[in-house]
C-alpha positions, 0 to 999 in steps of 0.5 A, a space after each residue: 174874197 172881197 174885203 167885206 168878207 174878210 172882215 166877217 170871218 175875222 169877227 166869226 173867228 173871234 166870237 168862236 174864241 169867247 173873246 169880248 165883242 169890240 168896245 167891251 173889256 174882258 172881266 178880269 179874275 178876282 185878285 188875291 187880295 180879294 180872295 183873301 178878304 172873302 176867306 177872312 170874312 168867312 172865317 170871321 163869320 164861322 167864329 162868330 157863329 161858334 162863339 155864340 153857340 158856346 155861350 148858349 150852351 154855357 147859359 144852359 149850363 149855368 141855368 141848371 146849376 142855379 137850379 140845383 143849388 136853389 133846390 138844396 138851399 132853402 135860405 136862398 131869396 130866389 135863384 142865384 146867379 151862375 157864371 162858368 168860367 172858362 173858354 171854350 165852354 163846349 170843350 170843357 163840357 165834353 170833357 165833363 169838367 170846368 175850371 172855375 164857376 162862380 155863384 152869387 145869390 141873396 139869402 136870409 138867415 133864420 132870424 131874418 138877417 139879410 146875407 149876400 153870398 159869393 162862391 168861388 168853386 174850382 175844378 167843378 165836374 159833372 157826376 151822376 147826381 149833378 156836380 161836385 167841386 174840388 174846392 170851394 170858397 165863400 164870402 157871406 156879407 151881413 149889412 151893419 145896419 141889419 145887425 144893429 137893428 137886432 141889438 135893439 133901437 139906438 145902437 149904431 154899427 160902424 167899420 173903421 180901419 178893420 174893426 167894429 165901432 159900437 155906439 149907443 146911449 147910456 144914461 143919456 150920454 153917448 157910449 162908443 166901444 171899438 172892438 176887433 172881430 175874431 173868429 173862435 171855431 163857429 163863433 164871432 167874438 169881440 175883443 174890446 180895443 177902445 172905449 169912451 163916454 160922452 167923449 171921455 176915454 174909458 178902460 176898455 178892459 172894464 168889466 161892464 164893457 166885456 160883459 156887453 161884448 161877451 153878450 154880443 158874440 154871435 154863432 155863425 149859422 150853418 153855411 151852405 155847401 158844407 163850407 166851414 168859417 175860416 175868417 171874419 172881416 168888417 168894412 164900413 157897411 158890412 161884416 163878411 164871414 168867410 168860409 172854405 171847403 173841399 170836395 163839395 157836392 152840388 147834387 140835388 134837383 133835376 
């Protein structure tokens, strides 16, 4: 066998063994770090898909609850905004219960007062007719300017330090009365705390002032979902009625 024949045989054996041709590097297997990156990227993509599906399912349930609430509450102006808390939603949906549901909406009373309502429902569970909540709390805000308009022209209402300041003209001079809001059953009462006429102090216990505040008492309209008035507060722009209830039913609608 000559030298050329020997070289050809060696190259043939190399090809049979699957070795790379001379001058070409053999491909190296992926490193453990690269494999970990691939696995991590796949897991993130899967998790993102699950989160998206969970949020879509939650959105469907929120719309369904909003429709049910709107079907029961004719005073609402449009469907409320419903937010189902708790993640993962699908886990709670499978169990048929949700730890917390928040509802925000706008309504109008029978005499035309605008109301902004916020409800916090706890331990909400599905029932044959809809949903029920073990506990519910609500806040119903009425703007002071809307209340003032109901009292007649020239009346101004302002919240100061948790009290209500009532200003109007009396025989051409400004009369200002400051009163504390109280809740007596389902009626909002006003207790005079200070008064002045043309900047001069008046006795807040003056019978005329007491009579005027008595006339300003207001019965709270029936609250939605069977909530019972539990308190009242005032800030610089609105009066807020607080309500509470247990075992609230959200039945109604399809």
